C-alpha positions in Angstrom: 50.0 -9.3 -1.0 49.1 -6.8 -3.4 46.8 -8.5 -5.9 46.8 -5.3 -8.5 50.2 -6.5 -10.3 48.8 -10.0 -10.4 45.7 -9.0 -11.9 47.4 -6.8 -14.5 49.6 -9.7 -15.6 46.5 -12.0 -15.8 44.6 -9.7 -18.0 47.6 -9.2 -20.5 48.2 -13.0 -20.8 44.2 -13.5 -21.7 44.2 -10.7 -24.1 47.3 -12.1 -25.7 45.7 -15.6 -26.3 42.3 -14.0 -27.5 43.7 -12.1 -30.1 45.8 -15.0 -31.2 42.6 -17.1 -32.0 41.0 -17.2 -35.3 37.9 -14.8 -35.7 34.5 -16.7 -36.4 31.8 -14.2 -37.8 28.2 -15.8 -37.4 26.3 -14.5 -40.5 23.3 -12.2 -39.8 20.1 -12.5 -41.8 21.2 -9.4 -43.9 24.7 -11.1 -44.6 23.2 -14.7 -45.4 20.6 -12.9 -47.6 23.5 -11.0 -49.2 25.5 -14.1 -49.9 22.5 -16.0 -51.2 23.4 -15.2 -54.9 27.4 -16.1 -54.5 26.6 -19.7 -52.9 27.8 -18.5 -49.3 24.7 -19.8 -47.6 25.7 -23.2 -45.9 28.9 -23.5 -48.5 27.0 -24.4 -51.8 23.2 -24.8 -51.3 22.4 -21.4 -52.7 23.9 -20.5 -56.0 22.9 -18.6 -59.2 21.7 -22.0 -60.4 20.4 -23.9 -57.2 17.8 -22.5 -54.8 17.9 -19.0 -56.5 16.3 -16.2 -54.3 16.5 -18.3 -51.1 16.8 -16.0 -48.1 15.9 -13.1 -50.0 12.3 -12.4 -48.6 11.5 -9.9 -46.0 11.1 -12.8 -43.0 13.5 -15.6 -43.2 13.7 -18.5 -40.8 16.6 -18.2 -38.5 18.5 -21.3 -39.8 18.0 -20.3 -43.4 19.2 -16.7 -42.5 22.4 -18.1 -41.1 22.8 -20.3 -43.9 22.5 -23.5 -41.6 20.5 -25.5 -44.2 21.7 -29.0 -42.5 20.3 -27.7 -39.2 16.8 -29.2 -40.5 17.9 -31.1 -43.6 20.2 -34.3 -42.8 22.7 -34.8 -45.5 23.2 -38.3 -46.2 25.5 -38.3 -49.6 26.7 -35.9 -51.9 23.9 -33.4 -52.4 21.7 -36.1 -51.0 19.4 -35.1 -47.9 16.9 -37.5 -46.0 13.2 -36.3 -46.2 11.7 -34.8 -43.4 9.1 -37.2 -42.3 7.6 -35.5 -39.5 8.0 -31.5 -40.0 6.1 -30.6 -36.9 8.6 -32.9 -34.8 11.3 -31.2 -36.5 10.0 -27.7 -35.4 9.8 -28.8 -31.9 13.8 -29.5 -31.9 13.8 -25.5 -31.4 10.4 -24.2 -30.9 8.5 -24.9 -27.7 5.2 -27.0 -27.6 2.1 -25.1 -28.4 -0.3 -27.9 -28.0 -0.5 -28.2 -24.3 -3.9 -26.4 -23.7 -7.2 -28.1 -23.9 -8.2 -26.6 -27.5 -5.6 -27.0 -30.1 -5.7 -25.6 -33.6 -6.0 -28.8 -36.1 -2.9 -28.1 -37.9 -0.9 -27.9 -34.8 -2.8 -31.0 -33.3 -1.6 -32.8 -36.5 1.8 -31.2 -36.1 1.5 -29.9 -39.7 3.2 -26.5 -38.8 4.0 -25.7 -42.6 0.2 -25.4 -43.3 0.4 -21.9 -42.1 4.4 -21.3 -41.9 6.6 -21.5 -44.8 9.8 -23.1 -43.4 12.3 -21.1 -45.3 10.9 -17.6 -45.9 7.8 -15.5 -46.6 6.6 -11.9 -47.2 4.7 -12.1 -44.0 5.9 -11.9 -40.1 6.4 -15.5 -38.7 7.1 -16.9 -42.2 3.2 -17.2 -42.4 1.9 -18.3 -46.0 -0.6 -15.3 -46.4 -1.4 -12.1 -44.6 -4.4 -11.8 -42.1 -7.5 -13.5 -42.8 -6.2 -14.8 -46.0 -4.1 -17.3 -44.2 -7.1 -18.7 -42.4 -9.0 -18.9 -45.6 -6.6 -21.4 -46.9 -8.3 -23.7 -45.0 -11.6 -22.1 -43.8 -14.7 -21.4 -45.9 -14.4 -17.8 -47.0 -18.2 -17.5 -47.2 -18.2 -16.8 -43.3 -17.1 -13.3 -44.2 -19.3 -13.1 -47.3 -22.3 -11.4 -45.8 -23.5 -7.6 -46.5 -22.3 -6.6 -43.2 -19.1 -7.9 -41.9 -17.7 -7.8 -38.3 -14.9 -5.2 -38.0 -12.1 -7.7 -37.1 -13.1 -9.9 -40.0 -13.2 -7.0 -42.5 -9.9 -6.0 -41.7 -8.5 -9.3 -41.8 -7.7 -9.8 -38.2 -9.0 -13.1 -37.0 -6.5 -13.0 -34.3 -8.3 -10.2 -32.6 -10.6 -13.0 -31.3 -8.7 -16.3 -31.9 -5.6 -17.8 -30.9 -3.5 -19.3 -33.7 -2.1 -22.2 -31.9 -4.0 -23.1 -28.6 -6.3 -21.8 -26.2 -8.2 -22.9 -23.0 -11.4 -22.0 -24.7 -13.8 -23.6 -27.7 -13.1 -21.9 -31.0 -9.5 -20.9 -30.0 -11.1 -17.9 -28.4 -8.9 -15.4 -26.7 -11.4 -14.5 -23.7 -14.5 -16.3 -22.8 -18.1 -15.5 -23.6 -19.2 -11.9 -23.5 -16.0 -10.7 -22.0 -14.3 -11.1 -25.4 -17.1 -9.1 -27.2 -16.7 -6.3 -24.3 -13.0 -6.1 -24.9 -13.8 -4.1 -27.9 -17.5 -2.9 -27.3 -16.7 -1.2 -23.9 -19.8 1.0 -24.4 -22.0 -2.1 -24.0 -20.1 -3.3 -21.1 -20.7 0.0 -19.3 -24.5 -0.1 -20.2 -24.6 -3.6 -18.5 -23.0 -2.3 -15.3 -25.5 0.6 -15.0 -28.7 -0.9 -16.5 -31.5 -2.3 -14.2 -32.9 -5.0 -16.7 -30.8 -6.9 -19.1 -32.0 -8.9 -22.0 -31.6 -12.6 -20.9 -29.7 -13.9 -24.0 -27.5 -11.1 -24.0 -26.7 -12.1 -20.4 -25.6 -15.6 -21.6 -24.0 -15.1 -24.9 -24.2 -12.2 -27.7 -24.1 -14.9 -30.0 -27.7 -15.6 -29.5 -28.4 -12.7 -31.8 -25.3 -12.0 -33.6 -23.1 -13.5 -36.0 -19.5 -13.0 -34.9 -18.3 -13.1 -38.7 -20.8 -11.5 -41.0 -24.7 -11.4 -41.9 -26.9 -10.1 -44.4 -28.2 -7.8 -41.8 -27.1 -4.8 -40.1 -25.2 -5.2 -36.8 -24.4 -8.6 -38.0 -27.9 -10.1 -36.4 -28.8 -13.4 -37.4 -32.3 -12.4 -38.7 -34.0 -9.2 -39.9 -36.0 -7.0 -37.5 -39.0 -8.5 -35.7 -37.8 -12.1 -37.3 -34.8 -11.9 -35.0 -37.1 -11.5 -31.8 -39.7 -14.0 -32.9 -36.9 -16.7 -33.2 -37.1 -16.7 -29.5 -40.4 -15.1 -28.6 -42.5 -17.7 -30.4 -45.6 -17.3 -28.3 -45.6 -13.5 -28.6 -45.3 -14.2 -32.6 -48.3 -16.5 -32.4 -50.3 -13.8 -30.6 -49.4 -11.1 -32.6 -50.4 -13.1 -35.9 -53.7 -14.0 -34.5 -54.9 -10.5 -33.5 -57.1 -8.5 -35.8 -55.7 -5.1 -34.6 -51.9 -4.8 -34.5 -49.7 -2.1 -33.3 -48.6 0.0 -36.1 -45.1 0.4 -34.3 -44.7 -3.2 -35.4 -44.7 -2.0 -38.9 -41.8 0.6 -38.6 -38.4 0.1 -39.9 -37.3 -0.5 -36.4 -39.8 -3.3 -35.6 -39.5 -4.4 -31.9 -36.8 -2.1 -31.1 -39.1 1.1 -31.7 -40.0 0.4 -28.2 -37.6 -2.1 -26.8 -33.8 -1.9 -26.1 -32.2 -5.2 -27.3 -29.3 -5.3 -24.7 -30.1 -3.4 -21.6 -32.7 -0.9 -20.0 -33.7 0.9 -16.8 -37.2 0.1 -17.3 -39.3 -3.3 -17.0 -39.9 -5.1 -20.4 -36.6 -3.5 -21.6 -38.5 -0.5 -22.9 -36.8 2.5 -24.2 -38.3 4.8 -21.8 -41.1 4.6 -19.2 -44.5 3.4 -20.3 -46.5 6.6 -20.9 -43.3 8.5 -22.2 -42.6 5.9 -24.6 -46.2 5.9 -25.9 -46.3 9.7 -26.1 -43.0 9.6 -28.1 -44.9 8.5 -31.1 -48.4 9.9 -30.0 -47.3 13.4 -30.0 -49.2 13.9 -33.2 -52.6 13.1 -34.7 -53.0 9.9 -37.1 -55.6 8.9 -39.4 -56.6 5.4 -39.4 -59.6 2.9 -40.9 -61.3 3.4 -37.6 -61.1 7.0 -37.6 -58.9 10.0 -36.4 -56.5 9.1 -33.4 -55.7 12.4 -31.4 -52.4 13.9 -30.7 -52.5 12.4 -27.1 -49.5 14.2 -25.8 -51.3 17.5 -26.5 -54.6 16.3 -25.1 -53.0 15.5 -21.8 -51.2 18.8 -21.7 -54.1 20.8 -22.3 -56.5 18.7 -20.0 -55.8 18.5 -16.2 -58.3 15.8 -15.1 -56.5 12.5 -16.3 -57.8 8.9 -16.1 -56.3 6.9 -13.4 -53.9 4.5 -15.6 -52.8 7.8 -17.2 -51.9 9.3 -13.8 -50.0 6.0 -13.1 -48.3 6.6 -16.4 -49.6 3.1 -17.4 -51.1 3.2 -21.0 -51.0 -0.5 -20.8 -53.5 -0.7 -18.3 -56.2 -0.3 -21.0 -54.1 -0.9 -24.2 -52.0 -4.1 -25.5 -49.0 -2.9 -26.7 -48.6 -5.4 -29.3 -52.1 -5.8 -30.5 -55.5 -7.1 -29.7 -58.9 -8.3 -31.2 -60.4 -4.7 -29.9 -60.7 -1.3 -31.3 -57.7 0.6 -30.5 -55.8 -2.3 -29.3 -57.7 -2.2 -26.2 -57.3 -5.0 -23.8 -61.0 -5.9 -23.5 -64.1 -5.0 -25.4 -65.1 -1.5 -25.5 -67.9 -0.2 -28.1 -66.4 2.3 -30.5 -69.8 4.0 -31.3 -71.9 6.5 -29.4 -75.0 4.2 -29.3 -75.1 0.3 -28.3 -77.6 -2.0 -27.1 -76.6 -3.0 -23.4 -74.5 -5.8 -23.1 -72.1 -6.3 -20.1 -69.6 -8.1 -22.3 -69.6 -4.7 -24.1 -67.8 -2.9 -21.2 -65.4 -5.6 -20.2 -62.5 -2.9 -20.4 -64.1 -0.4 -18.0 -65.0 -3.4 -15.7 -61.7 -4.5 -15.4 -61.5 -1.6 -12.6 -65.1 -0.3 -12.2 -67.7 -1.8 -10.4 -69.7 -4.5 -12.8 -73.2 -3.5 -11.5 -72.7 0.2 -11.9 -75.1 -0.2 -15.2 -77.1 -3.2 -14.0 -78.8 -1.9 -10.9 -81.7 0.4 -11.5 -81.8 2.1 -7.8 -78.6 2.8 -5.7 -77.4 5.1 -3.0 -73.6 4.0 -3.1 -72.5 2.7 -6.4 -72.2 6.2 -7.9 -72.7 9.9 -7.3 -74.4 10.1 -10.7 -77.9 9.5 -9.3 -81.2 11.3 -9.1 -81.7 10.7 -5.4 -81.8 6.7 -5.6 -82.2 6.6 -9.4 -79.0 5.2 -11.0 -78.5 7.4 -13.9 -75.7 5.2 -15.3 -78.5 2.4 -15.5 -80.6 5.0 -17.3 -78.2 6.1 -19.8 -76.6 2.8 -20.5 -78.9 -0.1 -19.8 -81.1 0.0 -23.1 -81.6 -2.7 -25.7 -81.9 0.4 -28.1 -79.8 3.5 -28.4 -77.9 2.8 -25.0 -75.5 5.2 -24.5 -71.8 4.1 -24.3 -69.5 5.4 -21.9 -67.9 7.4 -24.5 -70.9 9.4 -24.8 -70.1 11.4 -21.5 -66.5 10.4 -20.9 -63.0 10.8 -22.4 -60.8 8.0 -21.6 -57.8 9.9 -21.5 -58.4 13.3 -19.7 -60.8 16.4 -19.7 -60.8 19.5 -17.5 -64.1 18.3 -15.9 -64.4 16.1 -13.0 -64.8 12.4 -13.6 -63.5 12.9 -17.2 -66.8 14.5 -18.4 -66.5 15.7 -22.1 -67.2 19.2 -23.3 -68.3 17.8 -26.6 -68.3 14.3 -28.0 -68.2 13.2 -31.8 -71.7 12.5 -33.0 -73.0 11.0 -36.2 -71.3 9.8 -39.5 -70.0 13.6 -39.9 -68.4 13.5 -36.3 -70.3 16.5 -35.2 -68.9 17.8 -31.8 -72.1 17.5 -29.9 -72.0 19.7 -26.8 -72.7 17.9 -23.4 -73.3 21.0 -21.4 -72.4 19.4 -18.1 -72.5 21.8 -15.0 -71.4 20.3 -11.7 -73.4 21.5 -8.5 -72.4 20.7 -4.7 -75.1 17.9 -4.6 -75.4 16.8 -8.3 -75.4 18.4 -11.6 -76.9 19.3 -15.1 -76.4 18.6 -18.8 -77.8 20.2 -21.7 -76.8 17.7 -24.6 -76.8 19.2 -28.1 -80.4 20.1 -29.2 -82.2 17.9 -26.1 -83.7 19.9 -23.2 -81.9 20.7 -19.8 -81.7 17.7 -17.5 -80.8 18.0 -13.7 -80.1 15.7 -11.0 -79.5 15.9 -7.1 -78.5 13.1 -4.7 -80.3 14.4 -1.8 -83.7 14.8 -3.4 -85.4 13.5 -6.6 -85.6 16.3 -9.5 -88.4 15.8 -11.8 -87.2 16.4 -15.1 
């Protein structure tokens, strides 16, 4: 049987029937709004006298746009409607539930959708009662955004950049957990964490240990200013710094702790900005004046002198200096006389004895303790071990660098005028000689005693 004539006949019958039916046009949002002033919305709800202006805002609820007022309002008499006792429950007749996750926004939990949404129309998308953060501030205290420095999303009123409006699996209705939320914008910090060797412990747990996510009186929305933020965790360090008499001047700069330490991640131990010696020389590349005298340009000194002290060869300034402060001259870790002359006391040389043999200045005779001896006579003992006018280590040695072996100085500051007293040291194969200032020549030899 040929099906084509049958299909053609069927199509003709169906078409005739359809054309004979009355045409029903479902009003669009535009047509409903246009009819608002003529009483066409739901027959007679919107007229020039009643509900004037309904369905004219940029964003209109679907039933209102289609003139279906009785979809939400149950008519019980002539112009009489049953009150909507539970608006939230009414919303669920059309809208899917948004309270199924562990953390639910309070208005949603209480089924009070109309706290945020206008059920009829609004100037804002989704019939929200206000734009951006202004909607949130209808309930939340606006002071959270009142700091001098405001987090970017808060500043532009975009709370939804971090928080879900209805529900979330996470506390505070956050979109993503922990630092991943921060890294979704601060991608540069995320890259630093991937490549850095040492991370600040609080940052690994939560950025919120240091930063306020909304606003702060302080730059970068940190919770406290400068060193005070660091001290809020590093309490022992705070106590130590307060207790010492000589503080590192770097702590008094505008940067405070971050003059030397990275607050997030670093490739160096202790989160320093750079390696120990390089970090120190980034400031000590110029001379300073202080109440205790002139501090030389150490970077220049090291460049001009080839024989460097052991800790400096190891790039470890902290071998001798406490980077935060101490009770000793030049923030030294242990006591070291700042003077040319000092009566001998082993406690005065604790700094040097951290590395050097303690008996170096206490044994009168030796053949092993030092090469600075006149046969068996220990010349360190001769110079240092005196109750009056004992020479300190600085009388002959520079603690940083010289161009002479054993860090022997060419000159040494002497007297109140800091006269550069020449040391006049000359090394020989088995000993040496010195001609210090206005004194006579002295010689020594390790193999045979020289009478001076």
